C-alpha positions as CSV (number, residue, x, y, z in Angstrom):
1,X,121.7,-38.7,0.2
2,X,124.7,-37.0,1.7
3,X,127.4,-38.9,-0.2
4,X,127.6,-40.2,-3.8
5,X,126.6,-43.6,-5.0
6,X,129.8,-45.4,-6.1
7,X,129.4,-47.5,-9.2
8,X,132.2,-50.1,-9.6
9,X,132.5,-50.9,-13.3
10,X,132.1,-48.8,-16.4
11,X,130.5,-51.4,-18.6
12,X,127.0,-51.2,-20.0
13,X,125.4,-51.8,-16.6
14,X,127.5,-49.3,-14.8
15,X,127.1,-46.5,-17.4
16,X,123.3,-47.1,-17.6
17,X,123.1,-46.8,-13.8
18,X,125.1,-43.6,-13.9
19,X,122.9,-42.2,-16.5
20,X,119.7,-43.0,-14.6
21,X,121.1,-41.7,-11.3
22,X,122.1,-38.5,-12.9
23,X,118.7,-38.1,-14.5
24,X,117.2,-38.5,-11.0
25,X,119.5,-35.8,-9.5
26,X,121.5,-38.4,-7.4
27,X,125.2,-37.9,-7.2
28,X,127.3,-40.8,-8.4
29,X,130.8,-41.7,-9.4
30,X,132.0,-44.6,-11.7
31,X,135.3,-46.3,-11.1
32,X,136.8,-48.9,-13.4
33,X,140.2,-50.6,-13.5
34,X,140.4,-50.5,-17.3
35,X,141.7,-47.6,-19.3
36,X,138.5,-47.5,-21.4
37,X,134.8,-47.5,-20.8
38,X,132.6,-50.4,-22.1
39,X,133.7,-53.5,-20.2
40,X,132.9,-56.5,-22.3
41,X,131.7,-54.2,-25.1
42,X,134.6,-53.8,-27.5
43,X,134.2,-52.3,-31.0
44,X,137.5,-51.6,-32.7
45,X,138.7,-50.4,-36.1
46,X,141.4,-52.0,-38.3
47,X,144.7,-50.4,-37.4
48,X,145.5,-47.6,-39.8
49,X,142.2,-48.2,-41.7
50,X,139.4,-46.5,-39.8
51,X,137.5,-46.2,-43.2
52,X,136.7,-49.9,-43.0
53,X,134.5,-49.4,-40.0
54,X,134.4,-50.7,-36.4
55,X,133.9,-54.4,-35.6
56,X,132.5,-56.0,-32.4
57,X,134.8,-58.3,-30.5
58,X,132.3,-58.5,-27.7
59,X,128.5,-58.6,-27.9
60,X,127.0,-57.9,-31.4
61,X,123.3,-58.2,-31.6
62,X,120.0,-57.6,-29.8
63,X,116.5,-58.8,-30.6
64,X,114.0,-55.9,-30.4
65,X,110.9,-58.1,-30.6
66,X,111.8,-59.6,-27.2
67,X,114.2,-57.1,-25.7
68,X,112.3,-53.9,-25.0
69,X,114.8,-52.2,-22.6
70,X,117.6,-52.0,-25.2
71,X,115.2,-51.4,-28.1
72,X,113.7,-48.4,-26.2
73,X,117.1,-47.1,-25.1
74,X,118.5,-47.3,-28.6
75,X,115.5,-45.3,-29.9
76,X,115.8,-42.7,-27.1
77,X,119.5,-42.2,-27.9
78,X,118.7,-41.9,-31.6
79,X,121.2,-44.6,-32.6
80,X,121.2,-46.1,-36.1
81,X,120.6,-49.8,-36.4
82,X,120.4,-52.4,-39.2
83,X,119.3,-56.0,-39.4
84,X,121.9,-58.8,-39.5
85,X,122.5,-60.0,-43.1
86,X,121.1,-63.5,-43.5
87,X,120.3,-63.7,-47.2
88,X,121.7,-66.6,-49.2
89,X,122.8,-70.2,-48.3
90,X,124.6,-71.3,-45.3
91,X,127.6,-73.6,-45.1
92,X,127.8,-76.8,-43.0
93,X,131.4,-78.1,-42.4
94,X,131.2,-81.7,-41.2
95,X,134.6,-83.1,-42.3
96,X,138.1,-81.8,-42.3
97,X,139.0,-83.4,-45.7
98,X,135.7,-82.7,-47.5
99,X,134.3,-79.4,-48.8
100,X,131.5,-77.8,-46.9
101,X,127.8,-78.4,-47.8
102,X,125.6,-75.6,-49.0
103,X,122.0,-75.5,-47.8
104,X,119.1,-73.2,-47.2
105,X,118.3,-72.3,-43.6
106,X,114.6,-71.9,-42.8
107,X,114.3,-68.8,-40.7
108,X,111.6,-67.5,-38.5
109,X,110.6,-64.4,-40.5
110,X,109.5,-62.6,-37.4
111,X,112.8,-62.9,-35.6
112,X,115.1,-59.8,-36.2
113,X,118.7,-59.8,-35.2
114,X,119.6,-56.2,-35.0
115,X,123.1,-54.5,-35.0
116,X,124.2,-51.0,-34.2
117,X,125.9,-48.9,-36.8
118,X,129.4,-48.3,-35.5
119,X,129.2,-51.4,-33.3
120,X,127.8,-51.7,-29.8
121,X,130.4,-49.2,-28.7
122,X,128.1,-46.6,-30.2
123,X,125.6,-47.4,-27.4
124,X,128.4,-47.1,-24.8
125,X,129.5,-43.7,-26.1
126,X,126.0,-42.4,-26.3
127,X,125.3,-43.3,-22.7
128,X,128.5,-41.6,-21.6
129,X,127.2,-38.4,-23.2
130,X,124.2,-38.4,-20.8
131,X,126.2,-37.5,-17.7
132,X,129.3,-35.4,-16.9
133,X,132.4,-37.1,-18.1
134,X,134.3,-36.2,-14.8
135,X,132.3,-38.7,-12.8
136,X,134.0,-41.6,-14.6
137,X,137.5,-42.5,-13.2
138,X,139.4,-45.0,-15.2
139,X,142.5,-47.0,-14.2
140,X,141.0,-46.9,-10.7
141,X,140.8,-50.3,-9.1
142,X,138.5,-50.7,-6.1
143,X,140.2,-52.9,-3.6
144,X,138.4,-52.5,-0.4
145,X,134.9,-51.6,0.8
146,X,134.3,-50.9,4.5
147,X,131.2,-50.4,6.5
148,X,131.5,-48.9,9.9
149,X,129.1,-49.1,12.9
150,X,127.5,-45.8,12.0
151,X,126.5,-47.3,8.6
152,X,129.0,-45.2,6.6
153,X,130.7,-46.8,3.6
154,X,134.3,-46.2,2.7
155,X,135.6,-47.2,-0.8
156,X,139.3,-47.6,-1.3
157,X,140.7,-47.7,-4.8
158,X,144.2,-48.0,-6.2
159,X,145.1,-45.5,-9.0
160,X,147.5,-45.9,-11.8
161,X,149.9,-43.4,-10.2
162,X,150.2,-45.6,-7.2
163,X,148.0,-43.5,-5.0
164,X,145.1,-44.8,-3.0
165,X,141.8,-43.0,-3.4
166,X,139.4,-43.1,-0.4
167,X,135.7,-42.1,-0.9
168,X,132.8,-42.0,1.4
169,X,129.6,-43.4,-0.2
170,X,126.0,-43.9,0.7
171,X,125.7,-47.0,-1.4
172,X,127.8,-49.1,-3.8
173,X,126.6,-50.6,-7.1
174,X,128.8,-53.5,-8.0
175,X,128.4,-53.4,-11.8
176,X,131.1,-56.0,-12.7
177,X,131.2,-59.8,-13.0
178,X,130.4,-61.3,-9.5
179,X,133.4,-63.5,-9.6
180,X,135.6,-60.4,-9.9
181,X,134.0,-59.0,-6.8
182,X,134.7,-62.2,-4.9
183,X,138.3,-62.4,-6.2
184,X,139.5,-58.8,-6.0
185,X,137.5,-56.8,-3.5
186,X,137.9,-57.1,0.3
187,X,134.9,-56.3,2.4
188,X,134.9,-55.3,6.0
189,X,132.9,-56.7,7.7
190,X,133.2,-59.8,5.5
191,X,130.3,-60.7,3.2
192,X,128.1,-63.5,4.6
193,X,129.2,-67.0,3.5
194,X,126.0,-67.7,1.6
195,X,126.5,-64.5,-0.5
196,X,130.2,-65.3,-1.2
197,X,129.2,-68.9,-2.2
198,X,126.6,-67.5,-4.6
199,X,128.8,-65.0,-6.4
200,X,131.6,-67.5,-6.8
201,X,129.2,-69.9,-8.5
202,X,128.1,-67.3,-11.1
203,X,130.2,-67.9,-14.3
204,X,131.2,-64.7,-16.1
205,X,129.4,-64.5,-19.4
206,X,131.7,-64.7,-22.3
207,X,134.8,-65.1,-20.1
208,X,135.8,-68.4,-21.6
209,X,135.2,-67.3,-25.1
210,X,137.4,-65.8,-27.9
211,X,136.2,-64.0,-31.0
212,X,137.8,-63.3,-34.3
213,X,136.8,-60.9,-37.1
214,X,138.3,-61.1,-40.6
215,X,137.9,-57.8,-42.5
216,X,137.8,-57.4,-46.3
217,X,137.3,-54.6,-48.8
218,X,133.8,-56.0,-49.6
219,X,131.5,-58.9,-48.6
220,X,132.5,-61.0,-51.5
221,X,130.7,-64.2,-50.3
222,X,127.4,-62.5,-51.0
223,X,128.3,-62.5,-54.7
224,X,128.5,-66.3,-54.3
225,X,125.0,-66.5,-52.9
226,X,126.2,-67.1,-49.4
227,X,124.9,-65.5,-46.2
228,X,128.3,-65.8,-44.4
229,X,126.7,-68.1,-41.8
230,X,128.7,-71.3,-41.2
231,X,128.2,-74.2,-38.8
232,X,131.4,-76.3,-38.3
233,X,132.1,-79.4,-36.4
234,X,135.8,-79.4,-37.3
235,X,136.8,-75.7,-36.6
236,X,138.7,-74.0,-35.3
237,X,135.7,-71.7,-35.7
238,X,132.4,-73.5,-35.0
239,X,130.1,-70.6,-35.8
240,X,130.7,-67.9,-38.4
241,X,128.5,-64.9,-39.3
242,X,128.5,-61.9,-41.6
243,X,129.9,-59.0,-39.6
244,X,129.9,-56.5,-42.4
245,X,129.0,-52.8,-41.8
246,X,125.7,-51.7,-43.4
247,X,127.8,-50.5,-46.4
248,X,131.3,-50.5,-47.6
249,X,133.7,-53.2,-46.3
250,X,133.0,-56.8,-45.6
251,X,133.7,-58.8,-42.5
252,X,133.2,-62.3,-41.1
253,X,133.3,-63.1,-37.4
254,X,133.5,-66.4,-35.6
255,X,133.2,-68.1,-32.3
256,X,135.8,-70.8,-31.4
257,X,135.0,-74.4,-30.7
258,X,138.3,-75.1,-28.9
259,X,138.4,-74.4,-25.2
260,X,140.4,-71.7,-23.6
261,X,143.2,-73.9,-22.3
262,X,143.7,-75.3,-25.9
263,X,143.9,-71.7,-27.2
264,X,146.4,-70.7,-24.6
265,X,148.7,-73.6,-25.4
266,X,148.5,-73.1,-29.1
267,X,149.2,-69.4,-29.1
268,X,147.7,-66.6,-31.1
269,X,149.8,-66.8,-34.2
270,X,149.0,-70.5,-34.8
271,X,145.3,-69.9,-34.0
272,X,145.0,-67.1,-36.6
273,X,146.8,-69.3,-39.2
274,X,144.2,-72.0,-38.6
275,X,141.4,-69.4,-38.9
276,X,142.8,-68.1,-42.2
277,X,143.0,-71.6,-43.6
278,X,139.5,-72.4,-42.5
279,X,138.1,-69.3,-44.2
280,X,139.8,-70.1,-47.4
281,X,138.4,-73.6,-47.3
282,X,134.9,-72.3,-46.8
283,X,134.8,-69.2,-49.0
284,X,137.5,-69.7,-51.6
285,X,140.8,-68.1,-52.5
286,X,139.4,-64.5,-52.1
287,X,139.3,-65.1,-48.4
288,X,143.1,-64.9,-48.5
289,X,142.8,-61.1,-49.0
290,X,141.8,-60.1,-45.5
291,X,142.9,-56.5,-44.7
292,X,143.2,-57.6,-41.1
293,X,142.2,-60.4,-38.7
294,X,141.1,-59.0,-35.3
295,X,141.2,-61.2,-32.3
296,X,140.2,-61.0,-28.7
297,X,140.5,-63.9,-26.2
298,X,138.3,-62.9,-23.2
299,X,139.7,-65.8,-21.1
300,X,143.1,-64.1,-20.9
301,X,141.6,-60.7,-19.9
302,X,142.1,-60.3,-16.2
303,X,139.5,-57.6,-16.0
304,X,136.9,-60.1,-17.3
305,X,137.9,-63.7,-16.3
306,X,139.2,-65.6,-13.3
307,X,140.6,-69.1,-13.4
308,X,137.3,-70.7,-12.8
309,X,135.9,-69.1,-16.0
310,X,138.3,-71.1,-18.2
311,X,135.9,-74.1,-17.9
312,X,133.0,-74.1,-20.4
313,X,129.9,-72.2,-19.2
314,X,127.4,-74.6,-17.6
315,X,125.8,-73.1,-14.5
316,X,123.2,-70.9,-16.2
317,X,120.8,-71.7,-13.4
318,X,123.0,-69.8,-11.0
319,X,122.3,-66.5,-12.7
320,X,120.1,-63.9,-10.9
321,X,120.4,-61.5,-8.0
322,X,122.8,-62.5,-5.2
323,X,121.2,-62.8,-1.7
324,X,122.6,-59.6,-0.1
325,X,121.5,-59.6,3.6
326,X,122.7,-58.7,7.0
327,X,124.6,-55.4,7.5
328,X,125.3,-55.1,3.8
329,X,121.6,-55.1,2.8
330,X,120.8,-51.7,1.1
331,X,124.5,-50.9,1.2
332,X,125.8,-52.9,-1.8
333,X,123.7,-53.7,-4.9
334,X,124.8,-56.0,-7.6
335,X,124.3,-55.2,-11.3
336,X,125.5,-56.8,-14.5
337,X,124.1,-59.4,-17.0
338,X,124.9,-62.3,-14.6
339,X,122.7,-60.8,-11.9
340,X,119.6,-60.7,-14.2
341,X,117.6,-63.9,-14.3
342,X,115.4,-62.8,-17.2
343,X,117.9,-61.9,-19.9
344,X,121.2,-63.1,-18.5
345,X,124.1,-63.1,-20.9
346,X,122.5,-60.4,-23.1
347,X,122.8,-56.7,-23.4
348,X,119.2,-56.6,-22.3
349,X,120.1,-58.3,-19.1
350,X,122.8,-55.8,-18.4
351,X,120.3,-52.9,-18.8
352,X,117.6,-54.5,-16.8
353,X,120.0,-55.1,-13.9
354,X,121.1,-51.5,-14.0
355,X,117.5,-50.3,-13.8
356,X,116.7,-52.7,-11.0
357,X,119.8,-51.4,-9.1
358,X,118.8,-47.8,-9.5
359,X,115.3,-48.6,-8.4
360,X,116.7,-49.9,-5.2
361,X,118.7,-46.7,-4.7
362,X,115.6,-44.6,-5.4
363,X,113.7,-46.6,-2.8
364,X,116.3,-45.6,-0.3
365,X,115.6,-41.9,-1.0
366,X,111.8,-42.3,-1.2
367,X,111.7,-40.7,-4.6
368,X,109.5,-42.0,-7.5
369,X,111.6,-43.6,-10.2
370,X,111.0,-42.9,-13.9
371,X,113.3,-44.0,-16.6
372,X,112.1,-41.5,-19.2
373,X,111.3,-44.3,-21.6
């Protein structure tokens, strides 16, 4: 290849693709509109209290017994893991005016929910160490991809300083949600109608969701014989889990039952007040002593969601590889969890899609592809 492969998106798929291409000796560059790497992976500390640990506001778990790509990669990168805490009783909240019910959840003993020490960001950071840092360009928004009659690709990107960067590429890996591609990137010549229709139909995983984490000095609910797992039909949180680090502080995280439009109308302050009240109702007065409540509404993140993503996720069947054909075949390759039909919506799907994208690039160079795993 005479020119680099341009990877649009510095999330898990994009960084894995960059790592694999670098390993194979193929030049690449990663461009992302955000000011950080990770995409929908977001692990953050409590402001001014880094000693409490980092907490995931994006994906949290993987299941090594079924997800071999991420299990092997975590092992290769020597990352520390631990199993999700599930000991003790669960709480079922059925009525607003009645206390929750305690019950024992019968678990499949073979199923392991595994977390990464330091959050999923530790995987992102470790991947970024496997290739030169200068190949990643942040706050660089790809706006236009052009293919001329000679088969040369030109990628145009707006930078934070107002300048436009123009790069010639041999191929482009689109490692971002397909709907963002359809909404924000202009193609010349235009993408075929069937391809555009396909990528517009693919809902962005997690884009309609919000996540909240309440952080405490210790996981006090365990002392009460509780696992931290809650199922609620009254909310605002409909599912709650123990999000504590392997040692030290305690944390509870929850997914919202209310749709994105309702959250937007209500506003963050009122939402967090409802969350705090729900936690006190469920876990008692000690739940008032949160050191912080961390909140991320992905539906309001313009680098994740488009307007169509506000509706609840339903079109799971639309996940899988978009039908790239015509002049764009072998020129643009889609990656990301939405483009993987086997493990869509999971970290595993993001990794599989990156490996499949790199495999296609390798086939263009007639080199044998080995992941090193």
